[in-house]
N, C-alpha and C positions, 0 to 999 in steps of 0.2 A: 976376351969381350963377355961380359956379363950378359944375362937374359932377363926378360920381364915376362914373368908368368901371370897372366891376367885370369882372375876367378870369376866367374859368373855368382853373384849373391843376391841373397833376399829374392830368390826364384821361386818359391815353393807353393805359392797359391793355388796352384792348380793339383798339387801333388796332397795338398791337405796334410802333411805328415810332419808333426813337430820333432820327431826323433831326426828325420832327414835336415830339418831347418836346423837344429842343434849341431848335428855332425858337420854340415858346411861351414859354420862359424868355427868350430873346434878345429877343422880342418885348415881353414884359412891361418888360424893361429899357427897351428902346427909348421904350415909353409914358411911364414915370417920367422918362427924361431930356428928353422934349420936350411934357411936360404943359403946356397953356395955364397962363397965370395963373390960379390960384383953382381948378383943375381937379386932382384927384388919381385915383390908381390903387388900386382896392381889389382884392383875390383872394378868390375863391369854391374852396374845396378840399375833397375828401372827408375823412374820418375819418381821422387819423393822417398826414395828409400835412402837410409842409412847404413853405415859399415861400422859394427861394433866390435870393430879388432884394431888395437892398436898396432902401428907398424906398418900398415898397408901404405906404399907409396905414392899412388895415385888412383883416384875414383873416375871412371867415366860412367856419367849418369846419363840414361838414354831419355829421349823425349817422350816415350811411352810409358805407361803406368803398368802395373805388372800382369794384370789380367789380359790388356791388349797385346802387351809385349810377348806373352806367351800364344796369342792366337796368332800375332805376326811370325813368329818364328816356326809356328807349325805350318803355315805355308811358305818357308824358305824367305821371309822378306826381313833383313836384318840390316836395316840403316843405320848409318852412324857407329856400328860396332867397330869398325876397323880390323885389322889382322893381328899376327904374331902368334904366341904361345897361348892358346885359349883351354883351360880347363874348367869343367862345371862339375860340380857335385850331385847333380842329378841330371836327367834327360831334358831339361829346359838350357839349351844352347842355341846359338845362331849358326845352325847346322845347313850352310851352303858350301857351294863350290868354291875353293881354292887351292893354291899352289905349295904344297908342303916341300916340293924338290926345290924350285926357283925362289920361291919368295920366303921359305921357311915358316909359313903359316900352318899351324896346327890347332886342330878342333879335338877334344877329348871329352868323354861323357860318363856319367856313373849311371849304373843300374842297380839299386839295392836289393830289390826283389822282383819278383814276376806274379804278382797279384793279379795285375791286369790280364793275364794270359792264363794262370792256373787258379786263379780263384776269383773271378771278376765279380760274383755275387757280392763280395765283401766291400768292392769300392762302387762309389758314385758311377752311373754309366758315361758322365762327361769324363771322370778321370779316366777310366778304361780306354775310351775312344782317345783323348789325348796322348798318353803314355804309347799306345799303340802307334800313333801315327809319328811320334816321335822318335821310336824305334826305327820305322823304316826310314825315316831321315839320316839316322844314325848310321844305318846300314850302308847308305850312299854316300856320306859327308864325314863321317868320324874316322880319325886317324886310329883312335883306340876306343874299346869299350870297358871302363872299369868295373869289376865286379867284386863282391865282398868275399866269395868262397869258390872254390871249385867245383862244388855241387852247381851252383850258380851259372858257372861257365859253360858246364855240359849241357844244361838247359837251356841256355840262351842259344848255345850253337845248333840246338834241335830246333828253334823257334825262327832263327833269322841267319843269313849268311854271312856271319862276322869273320870267318877264316881265323888268321892267326893275329885278329886285332883286339882279341879278349886279352885283358890284365886282371890278374886278381890280386886285389889291395884290401886288405882287412879294415874294418872300423873299430871303435874302441866305446868305451863308457865315456859319457860327458866329462869333460876337463872337472877336475876337483870332486868327482861324484864319491861321496862319503856319508856317513850317517851324520845327520846335523845335530847340533848341541841341543837343541829342544826336540829331540826325535820321541821321545816319551809323550810331549804335548802334542806333536801332531798327528801321533797316532790315536790319543785320545780325542781331537778335534773330528777326527774320521770315525769316530765310534768303534773303534777296533779292541778287540780283546786282548789278554796276556798271550795267549797260544793259538797260533793258526798257521797255515801253509799259505802260500801264496800260489796263485794258478794264472795261466794266461792259455788262450785256445779259443775256439769257437764252441757253439752250442752243441754240436756234434761231436766233441773232443773232450769234454769237461768232465763226462760222468766217473772215468778213472780216478781223476783228480779228487773228486767229491766222496768218493768212496775211499781213496787212500785218508783223506781227513778223519773219516768216520772210524776208520782203523786204528789212527794214531790217537784218536781221541781230543781232536783240536778241532778250532773252526777253518773256514777257507776263505780265503780273500781273492776276489776275481779282480785283476788290473785290466785296464784297457777294453771294459765291456763297451759295445757300441750303444748309443743312445737310445734308450728303450727298451734294452734288453732285459734290465733288472727281474721283471715279473717273471719272464721265461727261464733265465738262468735259476732264480729261486726255486722255480717249480722243479728244473731238472735237480738241482741238490735235494731238495724233499725226496724225490723220487729215488736218490742213490741211498737214502736213510740219514741225510745232513737236515735237520731241522730248517726251516727258512730262516729263523732268527740267528742261525750259525753260519750262513751264507751271506758274505756282505760284497757286493756287487759295487765295483767302483769303476768309473770311466777313466779317461786319460787324467793323470796327475802331473802336478809341477815335477821336477827333477828332484828338490828338495822331499817333497811328500813321499814321491817314488822310493827315495832312500830310506827315509825314515820308516815306511812300509816294509820293505824289504828286510831292513837290517834286524826289525823284529820279527823276523819269520822263522818256524823251525826247518822249512825248507823250501824251495822255489821248484815248480814243476811247469815245464812248457809241453802241453797235453797234445798240440796238433803239427802236423811237420810245417816246416818252413823253407819256402823256397827264397830265400833271402838273408840278411843278416838277422840274427836272433838277439834283438835290442835287451829284453830283460833279462834273456840268461846271461849275458855278458855282464850287465849290470849287476845280478846276483853273485855271479863269480867275483866281481870286482870288491862287493862286500864280504866275501868268504861265505856265502850261503850256501848250503848242501843243494845240490842242483839236480834234479830229475829231467829228463826231456825223451819224448817220443823218438825213437830212431828214425833219423832221415839224413840225406846227403849233408845237407847243412849244417844239422846239429853234430853230425860227425865230423865235418870240418871242422868247427869252431868250438865245441866243447870238449871234443875228444877224451881224454882222461881227465876232464876238470868235473865229471859228474856220472850219473847213471844214466847211460842211454838203453831203453827198454822198448820191446815192441807194445802197440798200442794196449795190449791185453794185460801188460805186465805193469801199468801205469800205477795201479791202486796199491798193490804191494810194494812198489819202489816207494811211492810217495810216504807210507807207512814206515819203511825201513829208513828212509832218510831224516824223517822227522823225529826218529828215536833212537834206536841204537847206532845207526850208520854216520849221525850228524857229525861227530866230532872229526872222523877219517875226512868225510866227503867237505867239509870246511877247509882243510886243508889242501885238498886236490882242487877246490875251485880257486882257491887264493893263489895258487902257484900256477893255474893254467891262464888267469887274469893279467898276470905278468907278460904274458905274451903279446898283448893289445896294447898300444899306445898311438896317439894321435902324430906323436914326433916320428914314429916309425912308418905309419901311413903317410905322412907327408915326405919323407925322405924317399919311399917309392914314387910318389907321383914326380918329385922332381927327377928321378931316375928315369922314368917313364919318358918325360919329355925330351931328357938327353938323349935317350936311346933313340927317339923319332927322329 
């Protein structure tokens, strides 16, 4: 007898995270493609939402819009959802009392990162409060909590009494992530030079990356900068020896623009520890870009031997090395490591998780 796996989709209005929204869609596509014989994938969506994935068998459209639904589920109110096997690619899920043993009802959720606990200043207060409240509900009612790395699993176990319900299932780069045919034109439209390194991180961590760009004789492009951060980051670059005109501060970009920017980089550097899935590092490895990252649990788990893992004080030298003589070797290592991650593999493990439960 087949199973119907019901996935919560279009649920990320309170997370405000384009990466997680993309991951949810990619996972559903993977679940459809890897469904065991006789099994189907259904979707649960808020009012007014669409399901952008072919092959989904049935769509349960709820009466509440996204924001209202997030508030209701936070309070444990989940009318009209029904039971069965429910998987959420985030903490947004109908976490209510159910009977897994007698009714075969299951609810699993995903925690991609722990910023709401370890770096709350980087998120809006409302997002922090909502995520913390939903994790409390997950502790009470989730049959399993999926995390993307063993480091996140360990940290989560310190924050909540999850016990043996934690499961590690990695993410991947966006489906089809590759340098677009018009990559050069996209870089030109973003006013980027020929030679640069790409950096991600916080204002407190980017100095080493800027100094590495100086040592390598190239510009620096900062991705995912918060709104309004450009003057401060340009000032930090200047203090590190990189003139403001050579520090290119960019916020969130489309996947196509990100791929174009990363593909043109001499190296990519993740300058701050990540208590979660390192989205940009995985994208850089997928494109075969030399990767440098500050040594942390999640970077160790995910990047492994696909790049240079260095202490914070060694970031500048490592960036300069990766952008110069170390580039060819690191490109091969990055591309090799990236093959460890795919949405098909992640989906197969989600199917296996629900079969085990």
